[in-house]
C-alpha positions as CSV (number, residue, x, y, z in Angstrom):
1,M,-44.1,71.6,52.2
2,R,-45.6,74.9,52.4
3,R,-49.4,74.5,53.9
4,T,-48.8,70.6,53.3
5,L,-52.3,69.7,52.9
6,I,-54.4,67.0,54.1
7,V,-56.5,65.1,51.5
8,A,-59.7,63.7,52.1
9,L,-59.9,59.6,51.3
10,A,-63.2,59.0,52.9
11,V,-65.5,60.2,50.6
12,L,-68.0,57.3,49.7
13,L,-69.2,56.9,46.1
14,A,-71.6,55.2,44.0
15,G,-70.3,51.7,42.8
16,S,-70.5,49.0,39.9
17,S,-70.7,45.5,39.6
18,S,-67.5,43.4,40.2
19,P,-66.1,40.9,37.8
20,A,-65.7,37.2,38.4
21,L,-63.2,35.7,41.2
22,A,-61.4,32.4,41.5
23,E,-62.2,30.5,44.0
24,P,-60.8,31.1,47.4
25,E,-56.7,30.8,48.0
26,Q,-56.1,30.0,51.4
27,T,-52.8,32.6,52.1
28,G,-53.8,32.8,55.9
29,P,-52.4,31.8,59.1
30,E,-53.6,28.3,58.9
31,Q,-50.9,27.6,56.5
32,A,-48.4,29.0,58.9
33,G,-45.3,26.8,59.7
34,P,-42.7,27.1,62.8
35,E,-40.7,29.5,60.4
36,Q,-43.7,31.8,60.1
37,T,-44.5,31.7,63.6
38,G,-40.8,32.7,65.2
39,P,-39.9,36.1,66.8
40,P,-39.4,39.3,64.5
41,T,-35.8,39.1,64.3
42,G,-35.3,38.3,60.7
43,G,-32.2,36.9,62.0
44,K,-31.1,39.6,64.0
45,P,-31.0,39.3,68.2
46,I,-33.8,41.1,69.8
47,A,-33.8,41.5,73.7
48,E,-36.7,39.5,75.6
49,R,-38.0,42.8,76.9
50,F,-39.4,43.9,73.6
51,L,-41.0,40.2,72.7
52,T,-42.7,40.0,76.1
53,Q,-44.3,43.6,75.8
54,R,-48.1,44.1,75.8
55,I,-49.9,46.9,74.1
56,D,-52.1,48.4,76.7
57,W,-55.2,49.4,74.3
58,T,-57.8,51.9,75.5
59,P,-60.4,54.4,73.8
60,C,-58.3,57.0,71.8
61,A,-58.4,60.5,73.9
62,E,-58.1,62.6,70.3
63,P,-61.4,63.7,68.9
64,D,-60.8,62.5,65.5
65,L,-59.4,59.0,66.6
66,A,-63.3,58.5,68.4
67,G,-64.3,55.3,68.1
68,L,-60.9,53.6,68.0
69,E,-58.5,52.4,70.5
70,C,-55.2,53.3,71.1
71,G,-51.8,51.9,72.5
72,D,-48.2,52.0,72.2
73,Y,-45.2,49.8,72.1
74,R,-41.2,50.0,72.1
75,T,-39.0,48.6,69.4
76,P,-34.9,49.0,69.0
77,H,-33.7,52.1,68.6
78,D,-31.7,50.7,65.8
79,W,-32.2,46.9,64.6
80,N,-28.8,46.5,63.3
81,A,-27.4,47.6,66.7
82,P,-29.1,45.0,69.2
83,D,-26.5,46.6,72.0
84,D,-27.9,50.0,71.8
85,P,-30.2,50.3,74.9
86,R,-32.3,52.9,73.6
87,S,-35.6,52.4,72.1
88,V,-38.3,53.9,69.7
89,T,-42.2,54.4,70.6
90,I,-44.4,53.4,68.0
91,A,-48.1,54.3,68.4
92,V,-51.1,52.4,67.3
93,S,-54.8,52.4,67.2
94,R,-57.5,49.5,66.2
95,L,-60.9,48.9,65.1
96,R,-62.5,45.6,66.0
97,T,-66.1,44.6,66.4
98,A,-67.7,42.5,68.7
99,G,-67.6,39.3,66.8
100,G,-64.8,36.8,66.5
101,V,-61.6,38.4,65.4
102,T,-59.4,36.0,63.8
103,R,-57.1,37.9,61.7
104,S,-55.3,41.6,62.0
105,L,-55.2,44.0,59.1
106,L,-52.5,46.6,59.5
107,T,-52.7,49.3,57.5
108,N,-50.9,52.5,56.4
109,P,-51.7,55.9,54.3
110,G,-49.0,56.6,52.7
111,G,-46.4,59.8,52.6
112,P,-44.1,58.4,53.2
113,G,-44.4,59.4,56.6
114,A,-47.8,60.1,57.1
115,P,-49.3,59.3,60.6
116,G,-51.7,56.6,60.2
117,R,-53.7,56.0,63.4
118,W,-56.8,58.0,61.9
119,L,-56.8,55.0,58.9
120,P,-59.1,52.4,60.5
121,L,-61.7,54.8,60.5
122,R,-62.0,54.6,56.6
123,F,-63.2,50.7,56.9
124,A,-65.7,51.6,59.5
125,S,-68.7,50.7,57.3
126,R,-66.9,47.6,55.9
127,Q,-69.0,45.0,57.7
128,R,-67.9,42.0,56.2
129,L,-64.2,42.5,56.5
130,L,-64.7,43.7,60.1
131,A,-66.8,40.4,60.9
132,S,-63.4,38.7,61.3
133,T,-60.7,41.4,61.0
134,E,-59.7,43.9,63.4
135,I,-58.0,47.0,61.8
136,I,-54.9,48.3,62.9
137,G,-53.3,52.2,62.5
138,V,-49.7,53.1,62.5
139,D,-47.9,56.0,63.0
140,V,-44.6,54.8,61.7
141,R,-41.3,55.4,63.7
142,G,-40.6,59.3,63.0
143,T,-44.2,60.8,62.9
144,G,-47.5,61.4,64.5
145,A,-47.6,60.0,68.1
146,S,-44.8,57.7,67.7
147,T,-41.1,58.9,68.1
148,N,-40.8,62.1,66.3
149,L,-38.3,63.7,63.8
150,T,-38.2,67.4,63.1
151,C,-36.4,69.7,60.7
152,G,-36.9,72.4,63.3
153,N,-40.1,73.4,61.3
154,L,-38.0,74.6,58.3
155,D,-40.1,74.2,55.2
156,W,-37.6,74.6,52.1
157,T,-40.3,74.8,49.5
158,T,-41.8,78.3,50.9
159,I,-38.7,80.1,49.5
160,A,-38.9,80.5,46.0
161,D,-41.0,79.7,42.9
162,P,-39.9,77.0,41.0
163,R,-40.8,78.1,37.9
164,D,-38.6,81.1,37.8
165,R,-35.5,79.8,36.2
166,S,-33.3,82.8,36.7
167,R,-29.6,81.8,38.1
168,A,-30.5,84.0,41.2
169,N,-33.7,82.3,41.8
170,T,-32.2,78.6,41.3
171,D,-29.2,79.2,43.5
172,L,-31.9,80.7,46.4
173,L,-34.0,77.1,45.4
174,Y,-31.3,74.8,46.1
175,D,-29.7,76.9,48.8
176,A,-32.9,76.4,50.8
177,A,-32.4,72.6,49.8
178,Q,-29.2,72.1,51.3
179,L,-30.3,74.0,54.2
180,Q,-33.5,71.7,54.7
181,A,-31.1,68.7,54.5
182,R,-29.0,69.9,57.3
183,A,-31.8,71.0,59.2
184,C,-33.2,67.8,59.0
185,Q,-30.3,66.0,59.8
186,S,-28.8,68.0,62.7
187,R,-32.3,68.6,64.5
188,S,-33.2,64.8,64.1
189,G,-29.7,63.5,65.1
190,D,-28.8,59.6,65.6
191,T,-32.7,59.0,65.1
192,G,-33.4,60.4,61.8
193,R,-30.3,58.0,60.7
194,V,-32.4,55.1,61.8
195,V,-36.0,56.4,60.1
196,T,-35.8,54.1,57.3
197,T,-37.7,51.2,55.4
198,E,-35.8,48.4,56.6
199,Q,-36.1,49.8,60.2
200,T,-40.1,50.3,59.6
201,V,-40.7,47.1,58.1
202,R,-39.3,45.4,61.4
203,D,-41.2,47.4,63.8
204,L,-43.9,46.0,61.9
205,D,-43.1,42.7,62.3
206,L,-42.9,43.3,65.8
207,L,-46.4,44.7,65.8
208,R,-47.5,41.5,64.3
209,H,-45.6,39.4,66.9
210,L,-47.4,41.7,69.4
211,L,-50.8,41.0,67.9
212,G,-50.1,37.5,68.1
213,R,-50.6,36.4,64.4
214,P,-48.1,34.4,62.6
215,Q,-49.0,36.2,59.4
216,A,-49.4,39.9,58.6
217,D,-52.2,41.3,56.3
218,W,-51.9,44.8,54.8
219,V,-53.3,47.3,53.1
220,G,-51.2,50.1,52.3
221,Y,-51.9,53.3,50.0
222,S,-49.6,55.1,47.9
223,G,-46.2,55.2,49.7
224,G,-47.8,52.6,52.0
225,T,-47.2,50.1,49.0
226,W,-43.5,50.7,49.1
227,I,-43.6,49.5,52.9
228,G,-46.0,46.5,52.1
229,A,-43.4,45.2,49.4
230,Y,-40.6,46.1,51.1
231,Y,-41.9,44.0,54.1
232,A,-42.6,40.9,51.7
233,T,-39.0,41.1,50.6
234,F,-37.8,41.0,54.1
235,F,-40.7,39.0,55.7
236,P,-41.9,36.6,52.6
237,K,-43.2,33.7,54.9
238,R,-45.0,36.2,57.3
239,V,-47.1,37.6,54.5
240,G,-50.9,37.1,54.4
241,R,-53.1,38.9,52.5
242,F,-51.6,42.1,51.1
243,V,-53.0,45.0,49.1
244,L,-51.3,47.6,47.6
245,D,-53.3,50.6,46.7
246,S,-52.0,53.4,44.6
247,N,-48.6,51.8,43.6
248,V,-45.6,53.8,43.6
249,D,-42.8,51.8,41.5
250,F,-41.3,50.0,44.4
251,T,-38.3,48.8,42.4
252,A,-37.1,52.2,41.3
253,P,-35.3,54.6,44.0
254,W,-37.1,57.5,45.7
255,K,-35.8,60.1,43.6
256,K,-37.5,58.4,40.3
257,I,-41.0,58.2,42.0
258,L,-40.9,61.8,44.0
259,N,-38.9,63.9,41.8
260,D,-39.2,62.5,38.0
261,S,-42.6,61.0,38.1
262,F,-45.0,63.9,39.1
263,G,-44.6,66.5,36.4
264,P,-46.3,63.6,34.1
265,G,-48.9,62.2,36.3
266,F,-50.4,65.3,37.7
267,Q,-50.1,66.6,33.9
268,R,-52.2,64.0,32.6
269,R,-54.7,64.1,35.4
270,F,-55.0,68.2,34.9
271,E,-55.4,67.9,31.3
272,V,-57.4,64.9,30.8
273,D,-59.9,65.2,33.7
274,Y,-59.6,68.5,35.7
275,L,-59.6,71.2,32.7
276,P,-62.5,69.4,30.7
277,W,-64.7,69.1,34.1
278,V,-64.0,72.9,34.4
279,A,-64.9,73.8,31.0
280,R,-67.7,71.6,31.1
281,H,-69.4,73.4,33.9
282,D,-68.2,77.2,32.9
283,A,-72.2,78.4,33.3
284,H,-71.4,77.6,37.2
285,Y,-67.8,78.7,37.5
286,R,-67.5,81.1,34.4
287,L,-63.7,80.2,33.5
288,G,-64.3,79.0,30.1
289,S,-66.3,76.6,27.7
290,T,-63.4,75.0,26.7
291,P,-59.7,73.3,28.7
292,Q,-57.9,75.6,26.3
293,E,-59.7,78.6,27.9
294,V,-59.8,77.2,31.3
295,L,-56.1,76.8,31.2
296,R,-55.6,80.8,30.1
297,V,-57.6,81.8,33.1
298,Y,-55.3,79.6,35.5
299,E,-52.1,80.7,34.4
300,A,-53.1,84.3,34.5
301,V,-54.5,84.0,38.0
302,R,-51.0,82.3,38.7
303,A,-49.4,85.5,37.5
304,K,-51.6,87.5,39.5
305,V,-51.2,85.9,42.8
306,K,-47.3,85.8,42.2
307,A,-47.1,89.2,41.5
308,E,-49.1,90.2,44.6
309,P,-50.6,87.7,46.7
310,V,-54.1,87.7,47.6
311,A,-55.6,87.5,51.4
312,L,-58.7,85.8,51.7
313,E,-61.4,86.4,54.0
314,D,-59.8,84.2,56.6
315,G,-56.2,85.9,56.5
316,T,-55.1,83.0,54.6
317,V,-52.6,84.8,51.6
318,V,-52.6,82.8,48.6
319,N,-49.0,83.5,46.7
320,E,-47.9,81.2,43.6
321,I,-46.4,78.5,45.9
322,L,-49.6,77.9,47.8
323,F,-51.7,78.4,44.5
324,D,-49.6,75.6,42.8
325,L,-50.0,73.1,46.0
326,L,-53.6,73.4,46.2
327,F,-54.3,72.9,42.5
328,A,-52.0,69.8,42.7
329,Q,-53.6,68.3,45.7
330,T,-57.0,68.9,44.0
331,Q,-56.0,66.2,41.6
332,Y,-55.8,63.5,44.2
333,L,-59.4,62.6,44.2
334,K,-62.3,63.9,41.8
335,E,-64.6,64.8,44.9
336,L,-61.9,67.7,45.5
337,F,-62.8,69.4,42.1
338,P,-66.0,71.2,43.4
339,Q,-64.5,72.0,46.8
340,L,-61.2,74.1,45.5
341,T,-62.6,75.2,42.1
342,P,-64.6,78.0,43.7
343,L,-60.9,79.5,44.7
344,L,-59.9,79.5,41.4
345,S,-63.2,81.2,40.4
346,Y,-63.5,83.6,42.9
347,L,-59.9,84.7,42.3
348,A,-60.1,84.8,38.4
349,H,-63.0,87.2,39.2
350,A,-61.8,89.2,41.7
351,L,-58.4,89.8,40.1
352,G,-60.1,90.6,36.8
353,V,-58.9,87.9,34.9
354,V,-62.4,87.3,33.4
355,G,-65.0,90.1,33.5
356,G,-68.6,90.0,35.6
357,A,-69.3,89.0,39.0
358,E,-68.0,86.0,40.2
359,A,-70.0,82.7,39.8
360,T,-69.4,81.3,43.4
361,G,-68.8,83.5,46.6
362,S,-65.7,84.0,48.7
363,A,-67.2,82.2,51.6
364,T,-67.1,78.8,49.6
365,A,-63.5,79.5,48.4
366,S,-62.4,80.4,51.9
367,N,-64.2,77.3,53.3
368,A,-62.7,75.2,51.2
369,L,-59.1,76.5,51.7
370,A,-59.7,76.2,55.4
371,A,-61.0,72.6,55.2
372,L,-57.8,71.7,53.0
373,A,-54.9,73.8,53.8
374,A,-54.2,72.5,57.2
375,R,-50.8,72.1,57.8
376,H,-49.1,68.9,58.7
377,P,-47.1,68.3,61.4
378,D,-43.3,68.7,61.1
379,A,-42.4,65.1,62.0
380,S,-44.5,64.2,58.7
381,N,-42.4,66.2,56.1
382,A,-38.9,65.2,58.4
383,T,-40.1,61.8,58.2
384,L,-40.9,61.8,54.6
385,H,-37.4,63.2,54.2
386,A,-35.3,60.6,56.3
387,I,-37.3,57.9,54.2
388,A,-36.4,59.0,50.8
389,C,-33.1,60.5,51.6
390,N,-31.8,57.2,53.6
391,D,-33.5,54.5,51.9
392,T,-31.9,54.9,48.2
393,P,-28.6,56.7,46.6
394,F,-29.7,60.1,45.2
395,Q,-28.1,60.5,41.8
396,G,-27.3,64.3,41.1
397,D,-26.1,67.8,42.5
398,R,-27.4,71.2,42.1
399,R,-26.7,71.3,38.3
400,S,-28.4,68.1,37.5
401,L,-31.5,69.1,39.7
402,A,-31.7,72.5,37.5
403,R,-31.6,70.4,34.4
404,D,-33.9,68.1,35.3
405,A,-36.5,70.5,36.5
406,E,-36.2,72.3,33.4
407,R,-36.4,69.7,31.3
408,S,-39.6,68.3,33.4
409,G,-41.2,71.9,33.6
410,A,-40.9,72.5,30.0
411,R,-43.4,69.3,29.3
412,Y,-45.3,69.6,32.4
413,P,-45.8,72.9,33.3
414,F,-48.5,72.1,35.8
415,F,-46.2,70.7,38.4
416,G,-43.1,69.3,36.7
417,Y,-40.4,72.1,38.0
418,Y,-41.4,70.9,41.8
419,Q,-39.0,68.4,43.3
420,P,-40.1,67.3,46.7
421,V,-36.7,65.3,47.7
422,A,-34.2,67.8,46.2
423,P,-32.7,67.9,49.5
424,C,-31.5,64.4,49.2
425,A,-29.0,65.8,46.6
426,F,-27.2,67.4,49.8
427,W,-28.0,64.4,52.1
428,N,-25.3,62.7,54.6
429,R,-26.6,59.2,53.9
430,P,-26.1,55.9,55.9
431,Q,-24.8,52.8,54.2
432,I,-28.0,51.1,53.2
433,A,-28.3,48.7,51.0
434,L,-32.0,47.9,50.2
435,P,-32.9,44.6,48.1
436,T,-35.1,45.0,45.2
437,P,-38.5,43.6,45.8
438,N,-39.0,41.0,43.5
439,G,-41.9,38.7,44.7
440,K,-39.9,35.6,45.0
441,G,-41.5,33.5,47.5
442,V,-44.1,35.7,48.3
443,P,-47.8,34.6,48.2
444,P,-49.8,36.5,45.6
445,V,-50.5,40.4,46.2
446,L,-53.3,42.3,44.9
447,M,-52.3,45.6,43.3
448,V,-55.0,48.1,42.7
449,Q,-54.4,51.2,40.3
450,S,-56.5,53.8,38.4
451,E,-55.1,54.6,35.2
452,R,-54.7,58.5,35.7
453,D,-53.3,58.4,39.1
454,P,-51.7,61.6,39.6
455,A,-49.2,61.1,42.1
456,T,-48.2,57.2,41.3
457,P,-48.7,56.8,37.8
458,V,-49.6,53.8,36.3
459,E,-46.6,53.3,34.2
460,G,-44.8,52.7,37.3
461,A,-47.2,50.6,38.9
462,T,-47.3,48.6,35.8
463,R,-43.5,48.2,35.8
464,A,-43.7,47.0,39.8
465,H,-46.5,44.7,38.8
466,R,-44.2,43.1,36.2
467,A,-41.3,42.6,38.4
468,F,-43.0,41.5,41.6
469,A,-43.9,37.5,40.9
470,G,-47.2,36.3,41.4
471,S,-48.7,39.7,41.6
472,R,-52.2,40.8,40.4
473,L,-53.2,43.9,39.0
474,L,-56.5,45.6,39.4
475,T,-56.7,48.4,37.1
476,V,-59.6,51.2,37.2
477,V,-60.1,52.3,34.1
478,N,-61.3,56.1,33.1
479,E,-60.1,56.8,36.7
480,G,-57.7,59.1,38.3
481,D,-58.3,59.0,41.8
482,H,-55.4,58.3,44.2
483,G,-56.6,55.6,47.0
484,L,-59.2,53.4,45.6
485,Y,-60.1,50.8,48.1
486,A,-63.2,51.7,50.6
487,N,-64.0,54.8,48.8
488,G,-67.0,53.9,47.1
489,N,-66.2,52.2,43.9
490,A,-68.3,48.8,44.6
491,C,-66.3,47.0,42.0
492,V,-63.1,47.3,43.4
493,D,-64.5,47.1,47.0
494,D,-65.6,43.6,46.2
495,V,-62.5,42.3,44.4
496,V,-60.5,43.6,47.4
497,E,-62.4,42.0,49.9
498,A,-63.1,38.6,48.6
499,F,-59.2,38.7,48.8
500,L,-59.0,39.9,52.1
501,V,-62.0,37.9,53.8
502,D,-62.3,34.9,51.5
503,G,-58.5,34.6,50.6
504,A,-59.7,34.7,46.8
505,V,-56.9,35.4,44.5
506,P,-58.0,36.4,40.9
507,K,-56.7,34.1,38.2
508,H,-55.7,37.0,35.8
509,D,-55.2,40.5,36.3
510,L,-58.7,42.3,36.3
511,T,-60.1,45.8,35.5
512,C,-63.0,47.8,37.0
513,A,-64.5,50.9,35.6
514,G,-64.4,54.2,37.3
515,L,-66.6,56.6,38.7
516,P,-68.3,59.6,37.2
517,L,-66.9,63.2,37.6
518,P,-68.9,64.5,40.7
519,E,-71.2,67.8,40.1
520,P,-70.2,71.4,41.3
521,V,-71.0,72.0,45.1
522,T,-73.8,74.7,45.0
523,T,-73.7,75.8,48.7
524,E,-71.6,78.1,50.4
525,S,-70.9,75.7,53.2
526,A,-67.2,73.9,54.2
527,P,-66.5,70.7,52.6
528,T,-66.9,67.8,55.3
529,L,-63.5,66.1,55.0
530,K,-61.6,63.6,56.9
531,P,-57.8,63.2,57.1
532,G,-55.9,61.3,54.3
533,L,-52.9,61.3,52.2
534,T,-50.4,63.6,53.0
535,F,-48.6,65.1,50.3
536,P,-46.7,64.4,48.2
537,L,-47.9,60.8,48.2
């Protein structure tokens, strides 16, 4: 997506007390039987050269991975074609302490398609976890330092404003979506057709084998909950302690998750948390003292930058599409509220939408934008489209896409017109039939969810929880952040680590209290952010 953004997920916040837990329930390798310790074939042949390889761990060369060890391994190009001589490279990282490590925790930041080698850094302060567990980061096939996909750097969402529903504009919009599908599939070739969830979970099971673990432990955020649920479905006896945080409805197709759920999820977060927060700090931002006033200013600024895009001090040009994506991204984490709202304040005053001198200077706006608006690699965007379009059938065409957008946008105007995986309507999809995860034969998994998550709404998480046998749901109430474990809520951290470290499975579903919204940023310095979830999940 245009200027696709990297969201911070490593802000540490104050915590709260944890609820009571059940006595530990052992779900780890100590219960593994011969079936669980077998080779990662899932009943499929695999060449000995894949099973006997070793990962050569060396300090990571990239500055943003300092403190981690990096390596890679090779997997079959197509797990369903054992005679294919080609292979795929998977880049991995690990974080481990000097103590005795008895478990390996595989992690995924979401996307789908987000590079994940950085993610172990999120757990660097979790000393109780690190005392017995090495943390593994993975760039899944298609993205990051692994074998890459590409769409030739084409980004269809830069073409047209999805709110403009004129015939000419919607024709342009869906022409661009169709071109995106063709570009992704032609530029990625045969490899694009084997970037799927099934191939990815088989890659991960090979990694489990190479790490010498009879079972895998897992923390997956957002789109990583989909991968975790499907790993459990393909390899139920190799599931150790699985945490699914900020859950997609992994019982639904990607169209429902990425196109149909965004509108209501983002609208709720925007209306319930963001607009009232800006109004409450009117003395600082001068954008209105009620949510309704702030909304009028927001829409007026959007109309202004649509009519005449604005160049900031750093040369970034803000039009209506970048404006939408920035403020949708802002909804993911409360800590982003004070980091991006200065941009809204600056634009509102500079464009004359509100009178008087701006409450915050353009330097704050530019600094925040520079920190957040780094474009993520084309490989991530290409991998997102490959997984979403290959995995599950996409029902619809141009006419139904237009109808869906107009219906959703009318009800949820903040972000309801956007359809991130519209190119799937034009995709030449391989014949794939994924089983629906149901949890049967799987040890209890722990699901973590905030009640106002914008990108993975609680309604979808609840449906997935009810359909996944034996799962426990930890709901964080009065909270809208996306990505909760190891993000400063002590209640969440205590429940999750009791599960990961001790094997303590809650006897029933639990709740934790959310954390308060932050205060405005009062300095002109750029925010300090670390990489995290890629948009859209």
